Every structure is written in structure tokens, then in C-alpha cells.
N, C-alpha and C positions, 0 to 999 in steps of 0.2 A: 876058508874064512869068509868068503862072500856069502855062502849059504847060511852060516851062523849068524852073520849080520842080518840078513833077511829074515831069518827065524826070529831073531830078537825084536825086530821091528814089527813083525806080524803079531808077536806075542803082546808087545806094548799096545798095539793097535786094538787087539782083542780085549785087553784088560780096560782099555779106555771105553770101548763100546759097552763093555759089561758095566762099568761104574755109571755110565750115562743111563743105561737101562734101569739100573738099581735106583738111581736118583729119580728118574721118571716115574718108577713104580712106587717109590716113597711119596712123591708129590701127588700121584693119583690116589694113593691110600689116604693121604691126609685130607685131600679133597672130598673123598667119598665119606670119610668120618665127619667132616664138617657138614657136608649135606645131610648126612643121617641125623647128626645132632640137631641141625636146624629144623629138619622135618619133624623129629621127635619133639622138639620144644614147641613147634607150631601146633602139632597134633595135640600135645598136652594142654597148651594154653587154650586152644579152640575147644577142646572137650571140657576143660573147666568152665569156660565162658558158656558153652552150650549147657552144661549142667546146671550152672546157676540160673540161666534163663528158664530151663525146664523146671527147675526146683521152684523158682519164683512163680511161674505159670500154675504150678500145682499148689504151692503153699498159700499164695495170697487168697485165691478162691476159698481154700480150706479155712484160712484164718477168718475171713469175712463170715463163712458159714458157721464157724464156731461161735463168733460174736453174736450172730443172730440166733443161734441156739440158746445161748446164755440169756439173751433177752427174752426169747420165747419162754424159758423157764420161769420168769417172773410175769409172763403173759404180756409182755410189752410187744404188741403187734403194730406199733404206731410208726412203722417204717413208711418212708414216702413211696410214691407211686413208681419211681425209677428203681427202687429197691425191690419192689414186688413184681415189676413187670420186665420181662427179658426182651431186649431189642437185639437185632442181628449183630450190631457192632459191639454189643457187650457180652455176647455169649462166650463161655469158655469153650476153647478148641479141643479140650480133652473130653471125650465123649462120657467117659465113666463120672467125671466130676460134674459135667453138665447134667447128667441124669440125676445125681445126688442133689445138686442145686434145685433143680426143677421139682424133684420129689419133696424137698424141704419146703419150698414155697407153696406147693399144693397143700402140704400139711399145715402150714401157717394160716392159709386162707380158710381151711376147714375148722382149725381151732377158733379163728376169729369169728367165723359164722356160728360155731357151736356156742360161743359166749354170748350170742344174742338170745338163746333159748334158755340158758342156765346162768345164775348169778356168777359174775366174772370171778369173784373171789373164790367160789367153789371150783371153777375150772383151773385157777391158778394153783390151788392146793393140789389138784389131781396132777397137773403138769409138773409141779415141783418134786414129785416122787414120794409124797406122803402115801404109803400104802393103806393106812387106816382110812384116809379120806376117800379112797376109791371104792370102798365096801360099805356095807351096811354098819352104821354106828350112830349113836346119839350121845350127847352131852347135856348135863343139866346146867342151864345158864339163865342168868337174869338178862332179859332182853326187853327192848322197847319195840312195840308193834304199831304200825299204822295202817289203817284202812282208809282209803279215800276213793270216792267216786263222783260222777258228775250228777248234779241235781236234775231230776226230771229228764234223764237221758232217754228213756223209753219213748216219751212223747216227742223229743226232739228228733229221734231217729225216724219216726213215722213220717215226718215232713221232708226228709232228705232223700236224694236218690242214692243209690248204692255207692257211686263214685264220690259224692259229697260226704257220705257217712264215713267211708273209710278214710277219706282225706282229713276230715275233722278229727277223727280218733288219732290218726298219725301224728298231726300237729300237736294235739293235746298231750298224748302220752310221750312224745319225744321231749317236750319241755319239762313235764312233771318228773320224768325220769332223770333228766339232767339235773334238776334242782336237788332231789333227794340224794343222788349219788355224790353231789358236791358237798353234802352234809354227811357223808360217809354212810348213808343208808344203802341197804342191799335190797333191790327189787326182787323179791322171790317169785311173785306171780303178776300177771297181767289178767284181770278178771273182767273182760269185756271192756267197760269203760272205767274201771277201777284198778287200784294198785294195792298190792300187799307188800309192805315194806318192813324189814327187820333192821334194827341196830344192835350191835354187840354179838352178832353171830354172822358168819363163822369166825370172824376175827374180832379181837377186842377193840372196843370203841370207848374212848374217855367221854365222860359227860353225855352218854347217849340219850338220856331223857331230854336233856336241853337241846341237843342237836336234832332230835325228832320234832320238837315243838318249833324250833327255828325254821326247820324244813317246811312245816305246815304253813308258817307265816309267809315264808318265801314262795310257796306255791300260790297262795291267795295273792301275793303281790305281783308275782310273775303273770298270774292268769289275766290281770288287767292289761298287760302288754300284749299278750297272745290274743285277747279279745279285740284289740284295735286291729290286729293283722286278720282276724277272721272277718271283721266288719268290712275291711277293704275287699274281702273276696266273697262278699254277700252270704256268708256262713253264719249260723246262729251263734249268739253269745252264750258262754258257758259259765257256771258257777259250780263250786265243788264243796263236798262235806267231807270232814276229816275226823277220824276217831283215833285217839292215842292212848295206849295203856302199857304200863311196865309190870312185868312179872316174871316168875321163874317158869321156864318150859323145858322140854326136851328138844334139842335142836340137832340136826344132823341129816345124814341120808337115811331116808325111810322108804321101805317098800319091800319088794320080794327078791327072790334070787336073781331074776332075770330083769325086772323093771324096779328103778327106784328113782326118787327125786330129793333134792334137798328141801328141807322144810322144818317147821316147829309144830309140836303138838302139845296141847294142854289147855287148860281153862282160860289163861290169858288171851289166847287167840280169839275165843268166842267172845270175851269181853270187849276187846278192841272193835270187833265187828258190831257189837251192840251199841257201843258208843257212837260209831258212825251213824247208826240208824237213828240214835236219839237226837242227832243234829236236826233232823226233820221235825221231830216232835217239839223241840224247843225253839226252832227257827233260827239256828245259829250255824255258823260255818265250820267251827272246829271245837271239839271237846276233848279233854283229857281227864283220866281217872285221878282219884286221890292219891293213889300209888305213885303215878308219874309226878303229881304236884309236889309231893314231899321229897321226891328225888331231885328236884330242881334247885339250882343255886338261889339264895334269896334275892329279891328285887330284880329279877332278870325279866320276867314276863308279867304283864298285866292279866290277871286271872279273875274271873267272877265265879263264886261258888254258886252253882245253879240249884243243885238238889241233891238229896240222898235217895238213891234209886236201887230197887232190887230188880235187875234185869231178868228176862226169861232164861230159865236154866240155871240161875244161881241162887243159893239160899242166903248169902250174905249181901247186905246192902253196900253200895258203893257211892261215895261222894263223887259228883261229876263237876267239872270246871270248864267254863268257856274260855278259850284261849282268844284274848281280845287284841294282843299286839305286844310289841316290845315295851319294856318298862321305861326306857329312856336312854339318854346318852350315857356311854361308858358301861352299860350292863353287859354288852357281849364280850369286851375285852376282859372284864372282870371274871366272866365265867369260862374264859378260855375258848370262846366261840369267835372265830374270825369269819368275816365276809369272804366267801370262797371266790378263787379267781374266775374271771369270765372266760378264759381260753379253755379248750378241751384238755382234758388230762387223761393219762394212761389208764385211770380207773373209771373212766366214763364210757359206759357200754354204748352210748349213742354218739360218740365222738365222730364217727364217720357219717352220720346221718345229717349232713350238711346241705343236701339237696334232695329234691323229690325224685331223683332218678332211682332211688332204692324202692319207691313205692309203685307196685304194680296195681293200677286201678281196675276195677271190674268194668267190662263193656256191656252194652245193651244190643249186641248184634242180633240176638233173637227177635228183637222188636223190628228191626229194619231190614232183615233178611240179608244183610251184607256185613262185612267186617267193620266194626265201628271204630272210631279213634277216640283217645282220651278227650275229655272236655277241654276247651281252650283254658279253662281256669287252672287245670293241672299242668298245662304246658307252660303257663306264664308265671308260674310261682317262683318267688325268690325264697332262699332259705329263711326258716323262722329265725328272727333275731334273738339273741340271748335275753333272757328275762332281765328286768331292770335290777333285780336283786344282786346281779353280778357287779355291777358298778356302784350301787348305792347300798348303804346299810339297811337293816330292816327298819321299817318306819315305825315309830313309837305309837303307842295306842292313843286314841282321842281322849284328851283330859276330860271332855264333857261326858263321854261315854263311861270313863272310869268313875266320875262322881255318881252317875246314875247306877253303876254297878254297886257302889258302896251302899247306896239307899236300898237297892234290892237285897243285898246281903243282911242288912239290918232287919228287913221285914221277914227274911227267911229265918233268922235267929228267933224273932218273935214267934213265928208260926211253930218252930219246934219246941219252943219253951211254953207254948199254950196260951201266949198272950195274943189272942186273935183280934181284939180290937186295935192294938197297935199294929199288927200285921195289916189289917185291912186299911187303916188310915194311911200307912206308909206306902202301900201299893197303889191306893187310890191316887195319892198325890204323885207317885212316880209315873202312872200312866197318863196323867194330864200333861206331863212334860215328854213322855215318850210313849204315845198311844199305840205304837206298832210293836212294842216289846212283848213277844209272844210268851216268853218265859214268865214275865210279871202277869200276864193275863191268866196263864194256867195256874199260877200260885194263888192269885186272887180267888179263882173259882174254888180251889181247894179250902181256902180260909173260910168262905162263905158256906161251903158245903159242910165244914166242920161246925160252924155256928148253927146251921140248920139241924144238924144231928144231935146237937146238945153236948155238954161238957162231960156227960156220964157215958158217952157211947163207948161200950167195951171193945168194939171192933176197930176203933180209930187208931191209926199210926201215921206219924209224919213221914213215913217211908213211902215213896211212890212205887207201887208194884206194877211193873210192865208185863202184861200178859201176851204180847206179841213182840216179834223182832223189830 
């Protein structure tokens, strides 16, 4: 019995120990499960957070790059310096994205530089993906053409050093380009001291004859401000001559398989050039053709009918008109022409030319035997201020000059109708009030030559035939 009792107690003790060990094992198991769940939860949350951070680090630069690519598609390269210049603290730490970013900004700078050599609208059409615009093509379009250049620039250049010559050209062309582009003109070529500008190509422009004439007046108006700046630098004063014509041309990319350029071909281009040359003959600043005149809204500009001219290379004569100024208050708004804003715009190809740091002036080191430095004048230059036309409307034509122009036109009509005595008397009286009117002097000479030749001269014609450009 004693043995049975001890066996029973031992069995109970063993069962108790087994139960305790099972309980301890269960507690250990639950603890391990809790730890595993916590670790798994932590790893999951950490991985999710890390994934979000990595995704953000990747997606944000890619989103910015996408936005800039979209802006580049419309040739909007007006990003500020911080967007175009990488600094150490702003660099993306993912090497591949950083390389894509840097490659894109190099591309942006290249396209921005390319747009200085080619009309910006042409580059924009190429970047936008228009395959036709990237190859040889032409369209028949009615365009307005402007030729402008500096009066007597050859003689001016002879008295300037190389540095002053380049500086003067830079200042002049910068301002003139700003003006015509704010009136929606496209500078096709810079011809030394001159500009060839188109309206209504490659993109459509409403009221393009009026905008071309307004740009010509704004150039004359802005030139007075530029001349004040030039005078402060002891540089010569400039005056310009402008010829404007409207006609149908072939416009587009012209050239060969390997080399091409944007431009226009057709007789209207030559006529616009001839009109610019006629400015010197008549002693005026701006001329437009009769084709441009009839395309203008009424009562917008003050024009003087100068002559009926057969320019060299054309069989048909053309009426030419002097562009004297704006017709008066309200004319611009009536014609839908607004004074452009003064601040640079995305379509302004010279928007970045706000300092002369872009201008590399020639040096005269061959004369001194040492490396020369730019002249103090080029180092002290402030940016050229925007022309006055930005903040002021176009100035109206002088009423006195308008009355004189009316008297001239009456004499011109008499000349064409064969009433030489009336033409002579009218011009003689006109020249007493305006003795420096070269157009009136020339017309009076033709009137008196006609009188000397006799009324039955079979070779006489009221058309002025120009035998030179």
C-alpha cells in the first residue's frame, strides 16, 4: 500500500510538471507569435514607408521633367536660373534620373541657343512634332514683308573701332528685334545692319499689314530712346529706312536635302527691298506699297501718296506711300492693334539679352602684343532700356506735316492728269513752307522737265522708272 501511495504521488507530481511545461511552452509560443507579428508589421510598415519615399524621390523629379518637357514642346524655355542650373543640394541622388535631368537641360540650352539662329516659331513647329515642318516644304501665303536697315551705316562703320561697331550693332538689333517681335513679326534674317521680317508666316497673324506698319513706327519711336543711350556712350546716332510690302509668296523650308532654311521666295520680297531703297531717293524714313495700303484698316495711319514707281526688275508700276505716323486717338483699338507689353515674353527671342555679358567683343591684342581687355565702355554698360513704345501708344502724325502731305498729293494728282501749271504752282508754294521736302523737289523737277519737253512728247509717262536698286 505504501508503494502504491508513493507511485500515485509521483504520478501526480509528474503530471503537474508536464502541465507546467506545456503551459510554459504555450506561453513561449504565444510570445514568439507576438514577436513575429510585430516584426512582420514593422517590416511591412517600414517597407511601405521606404517604398513611398523611394517612389517620391523617383516620381517628383520625373514629374518636374515631364512638365518641363511639355513646356519645351511649346518652346517655353523661360525657366529661371535655379531650374536650369544644378546645385549640389538640389541634385537627384538616383544616378540614372540625374543623368536624364542633366541631359534634358543640356537639350533645353541647345534648343534655346538654336532659336537665336532660326525664327523661334520655326523651331517651335519642329519641336512640336510636325513632321512636315522638319523637311522641305512651301505654302502659298499672303504675307507682309519688311526690310529695314541703318542709314549710311557703311560710313558710320568706317569711323568706329571693331569693338564699338559690334556693340552698336548689338544694341540696335536687340531693340529692333524686340519691337517687331512684340508686333508678331518673325525676324527671318539679320542682314548686317538690316532686318528681314515677315508677318503671317509660318503662323497666321491677323491684321498683319497694320501690325507691320505699327512696328515700323515703333522702331522709329524706339530709336530715339536708343540714340539717347548711344549718345551717353559717345557712339554715333542712328536713323533707319524701312520698306513694307504685302503680297503672295511661297513660304516654308527651302534648300537641299542636307541644307535648308526657312524663308520666302517670290517677287514681293524684291519689291519690299526696292521700297527700302526708295526711302533714300525720296528722303523719307518709311515706305509701304499700295498693296499694303489697301490692306490697312481705314483711318489708322497717316500716309502720303508719294509716287507711281516702276522699280527695277518689275514691269508693273506700284504706288508708294510714306508712312508718316499714327492717324490719331482710338485708331489702334479700332484696328485691333494693342500697344504690346513692356516685359519680355516667351516669344521674344531676345528675352535673355538683358545684359552685355552675352556679347563677346573683339580685341586688339595684335596691336599691343599682349592680351587686351574689353574697353571700359563695354564693361560699364547697363542693359538697354525697353523702347518708349512699350509704355506709350504710338505717337500721332504731326498735323502740320499731314496738311503739307495733302498739298503734295493734290500736286501729284495734277501732275498725273497733265495739269502741269497747277502742279508747278502747288509744289512751288509747298516748298516755300517745307523747303527740305525732297519728294516735292523731285516732283517739281519732273513737272518742269515735262513742260520743257512739250505736251506732245510721245515718250512721256507719269510713272517714275527706276533703273537702279
